[in-house]
N, CA and C atoms as a LAMMPS dump frame, in Angstrom:
ITEM: TIMESTEP
0
ITEM: NUMBER OF ATOMS
204
ITEM: BOX BOUNDS ff ff ff
-5.0000000000000000e+02 5.0000000000000000e+02
-5.0000000000000000e+02 5.0000000000000000e+02
-5.0000000000000000e+02 5.0000000000000000e+02
ITEM: ATOMS id mol type element x y z
1 1 1 N 122.023 397.496 -427.753
2 1 2 C 122.189 397.666 -426.339
3 1 3 C 121.154 398.663 -425.849
4 2 1 N 120.164 398.196 -425.132
5 2 2 C 119.115 399.1 -424.661
6 2 3 C 119.583 399.979 -423.5
7 3 1 N 119.138 401.222 -423.513
8 3 2 C 119.376 402.137 -422.404
9 3 3 C 118.25 401.928 -421.41
10 4 1 N 118.596 401.598 -420.159
11 4 2 C 117.56 401.331 -419.161
12 4 3 C 117.344 402.488 -418.191
13 5 1 N 118.282 403.455 -418.164
14 5 2 C 118.12 404.61 -417.284
15 5 3 C 119.023 405.742 -417.772
16 6 1 N 118.598 406.977 -417.486
17 6 2 C 119.397 408.162 -417.782
18 6 3 C 119.245 409.148 -416.637
19 7 1 N 120.344 409.685 -416.156
20 7 2 C 120.29 410.694 -415.106
21 7 3 C 121.574 411.504 -415.117
22 8 1 N 121.46 412.82 -414.976
23 8 2 C 122.593 413.745 -414.918
24 8 3 C 123.633 413.482 -416.007
25 9 1 N 123.166 413.176 -417.207
26 9 2 C 124.063 412.94 -418.329
27 9 3 C 124.652 411.544 -418.399
28 10 1 N 124.325 410.688 -417.448
29 10 2 C 124.821 409.309 -417.416
30 10 3 C 123.791 408.403 -418.08
31 11 1 N 124.247 407.568 -419.006
32 11 2 C 123.397 406.561 -419.633
33 11 3 C 123.744 405.208 -419.044
34 12 1 N 122.733 404.471 -418.628
35 12 2 C 122.928 403.121 -418.104
36 12 3 C 122.411 402.147 -419.151
37 13 1 N 123.294 401.27 -419.592
38 13 2 C 122.932 400.295 -420.615
39 13 3 C 123.214 398.894 -420.105
40 14 1 N 122.439 397.957 -420.622
41 14 2 C 122.615 396.566 -420.213
42 14 3 C 122.721 395.703 -421.467
43 15 1 N 123.628 394.746 -421.417
44 15 2 C 123.82 393.797 -422.501
45 15 3 C 123.392 392.43 -421.986
46 16 1 N 122.395 391.858 -422.605
47 16 2 C 121.837 390.606 -422.107
48 16 3 C 122.76 389.413 -422.313
49 17 1 N 123.535 389.403 -423.38
50 17 2 C 124.362 388.24 -423.7
51 17 3 C 125.854 388.555 -423.601
52 18 1 N 126.23 389.518 -422.809
53 18 2 C 127.624 389.948 -422.673
54 18 3 C 128.222 389.318 -421.411
55 19 1 N 128.465 388.019 -421.449
56 19 2 C 128.998 387.333 -420.268
57 19 3 C 130.413 386.824 -420.484
58 20 1 N 130.939 386.916 -421.668
59 20 2 C 132.262 386.385 -421.956
60 20 3 C 133.384 387.107 -421.238
61 21 1 N 133.342 388.404 -421.194
62 21 2 C 134.451 389.179 -420.638
63 21 3 C 134.32 389.421 -419.131
64 22 1 N 133.117 389.712 -418.666
65 22 2 C 132.888 390.053 -417.255
66 22 3 C 131.983 389.004 -416.641
67 23 1 N 132.391 387.964 -416.239
68 23 2 C 131.642 386.777 -415.848
69 23 3 C 130.475 386.982 -414.881
70 24 1 N 130.134 388.2 -414.537
71 24 2 C 129.007 388.431 -413.634
72 24 3 C 128.023 389.402 -414.289
73 25 1 N 126.762 389.41 -413.837
74 25 2 C 125.798 390.371 -414.377
75 25 3 C 126.298 391.801 -414.141
76 26 1 N 126.208 392.628 -415.157
77 26 2 C 126.77 393.972 -415.049
78 26 3 C 126.025 394.95 -415.949
79 27 1 N 126.306 396.225 -415.724
80 27 2 C 125.766 397.301 -416.552
81 27 3 C 126.931 398.117 -417.09
82 28 1 N 126.663 398.844 -418.154
83 28 2 C 127.632 399.768 -418.719
84 28 3 C 127.101 401.173 -418.462
85 29 1 N 127.881 402.012 -417.817
86 29 2 C 127.504 403.401 -417.558
87 29 3 C 128.369 404.293 -418.441
88 30 1 N 127.726 405.173 -419.195
89 30 2 C 128.454 406.035 -420.119
90 30 3 C 128.198 407.492 -419.775
91 31 1 N 129.266 408.269 -419.778
92 31 2 C 129.161 409.701 -419.527
93 31 3 C 130.182 410.412 -420.397
94 32 1 N 129.738 411.242 -421.315
95 32 2 C 130.582 412.023 -422.206
96 32 3 C 131.695 411.192 -422.836
97 33 1 N 131.344 410.046 -423.372
98 33 2 C 132.302 409.203 -424.081
99 33 3 C 133.116 408.269 -423.212
100 34 1 N 133.05 408.428 -421.904
101 34 2 C 133.752 407.518 -420.998
102 34 3 C 132.779 406.433 -420.552
103 35 1 N 133.284 405.211 -420.395
104 35 2 C 132.425 404.09 -420.03
105 35 3 C 133.015 403.359 -418.835
106 36 1 N 132.157 403.054 -417.882
107 36 2 C 132.521 402.217 -416.743
108 36 3 C 131.607 401.008 -416.729
109 37 1 N 132.168 399.846 -416.465
110 37 2 C 131.387 398.615 -416.383
111 37 3 C 131.303 398.243 -414.909
112 38 1 N 130.058 398.096 -414.399
113 38 2 C 129.825 397.886 -412.975
114 38 3 C 129.074 396.58 -412.728
115 39 1 N 129.5 395.841 -411.706
116 39 2 C 128.775 394.638 -411.294
117 39 3 C 127.441 395.055 -410.684
118 40 1 N 126.38 394.373 -411.056
119 40 2 C 125.059 394.695 -410.518
120 40 3 C 124.967 394.292 -409.053
121 41 1 N 125.602 393.214 -408.692
122 41 2 C 125.498 392.679 -407.336
123 41 3 C 125.961 393.667 -406.264
124 42 1 N 127.116 394.312 -406.486
125 42 2 C 127.691 395.149 -405.436
126 42 3 C 128.214 396.511 -405.909
127 43 1 N 128.035 396.838 -407.181
128 43 2 C 128.479 398.127 -407.693
129 43 3 C 129.969 398.234 -407.923
130 44 1 N 130.675 397.129 -407.871
131 44 2 C 132.125 397.139 -408.081
132 44 3 C 132.434 397.515 -409.528
133 45 1 N 133.413 398.391 -409.717
134 45 2 C 133.854 398.778 -411.047
135 45 3 C 134.677 397.637 -411.629
136 46 1 N 134.206 397.061 -412.719
137 46 2 C 134.88 395.926 -413.344
138 46 3 C 135.908 396.372 -414.376
139 47 1 N 135.598 397.433 -415.101
140 47 2 C 136.548 397.984 -416.066
141 47 3 C 136.112 399.387 -416.45
142 48 1 N 137.004 400.106 -417.072
143 48 2 C 136.71 401.461 -417.511
144 48 3 C 136.851 402.476 -416.39
145 49 1 N 136.296 403.654 -416.643
146 49 2 C 136.452 404.743 -415.694
147 49 3 C 135.401 405.817 -415.966
148 50 1 N 134.919 406.421 -414.905
149 50 2 C 134.04 407.585 -414.986
150 50 3 C 134.597 408.652 -414.05
151 51 1 N 134.232 409.919 -414.266
152 51 2 C 134.632 410.952 -413.306
153 51 3 C 134.116 410.586 -411.906
154 52 1 N 134.837 410.954 -410.855
155 52 2 C 134.472 410.542 -409.488
156 52 3 C 133.022 410.829 -409.095
157 53 1 N 132.492 411.999 -409.417
158 53 2 C 131.11 412.318 -409.033
159 53 3 C 130.117 411.426 -409.769
160 54 1 N 130.367 411.141 -411.035
161 54 2 C 129.471 410.283 -411.805
162 54 3 C 129.596 408.833 -411.332
163 55 1 N 130.807 408.422 -410.961
164 55 2 C 131.011 407.079 -410.398
165 55 3 C 130.156 406.896 -409.147
166 56 1 N 130.166 407.883 -408.264
167 56 2 C 129.366 407.803 -407.034
168 56 3 C 127.87 407.731 -407.351
169 57 1 N 127.421 408.489 -408.346
170 57 2 C 126.014 408.441 -408.741
171 57 3 C 125.625 407.046 -409.242
172 58 1 N 126.489 406.443 -410.047
173 58 2 C 126.191 405.11 -410.591
174 58 3 C 126.149 404.076 -409.47
175 59 1 N 127.112 404.114 -408.558
176 59 2 C 127.127 403.16 -407.446
177 59 3 C 125.872 403.332 -406.586
178 60 1 N 125.469 404.568 -406.336
179 60 2 C 124.246 404.83 -405.567
180 60 3 C 123.016 404.329 -406.32
181 61 1 N 122.971 404.533 -407.617
182 61 2 C 121.863 404.031 -408.439
183 61 3 C 121.756 402.51 -408.333
184 62 1 N 122.888 401.824 -408.401
185 62 2 C 122.89 400.366 -408.275
186 62 3 C 122.365 399.956 -406.888
187 63 1 N 122.79 400.648 -405.839
188 63 2 C 122.295 400.328 -404.481
189 63 3 C 120.779 400.49 -404.415
190 64 1 N 120.268 401.535 -405.031
191 64 2 C 118.823 401.785 -405.007
192 64 3 C 118.07 400.688 -405.758
193 65 1 N 118.525 400.318 -406.95
194 65 2 C 117.787 399.306 -407.697
195 65 3 C 117.873 397.93 -407.032
196 66 1 N 118.92 397.687 -406.275
197 66 2 C 119.041 396.401 -405.598
198 66 3 C 118.073 396.303 -404.41
199 67 1 N 117.56 397.438 -403.926
200 67 2 C 116.576 397.445 -402.839
201 67 3 C 115.183 397.095 -403.334
202 68 1 N 114.954 397.258 -404.611
203 68 2 C 113.609 397.027 -405.181
204 68 3 C 113.301 395.555 -405.255
């Protein structure tokens, strides 16, 4: 699982062939052992949990990359 971004202790990872469980394109965000799975399309939390401040950072990161 390649890490595609790191910021403020958050690791963003992407799984290319991980479509069985979360039927939409998504990323895995990890912070201090906690993992949140987020839809790339809209930043919706699909599973897991992150602390509120880190959750907001990940959602903002997704919004920024979707503008590119």
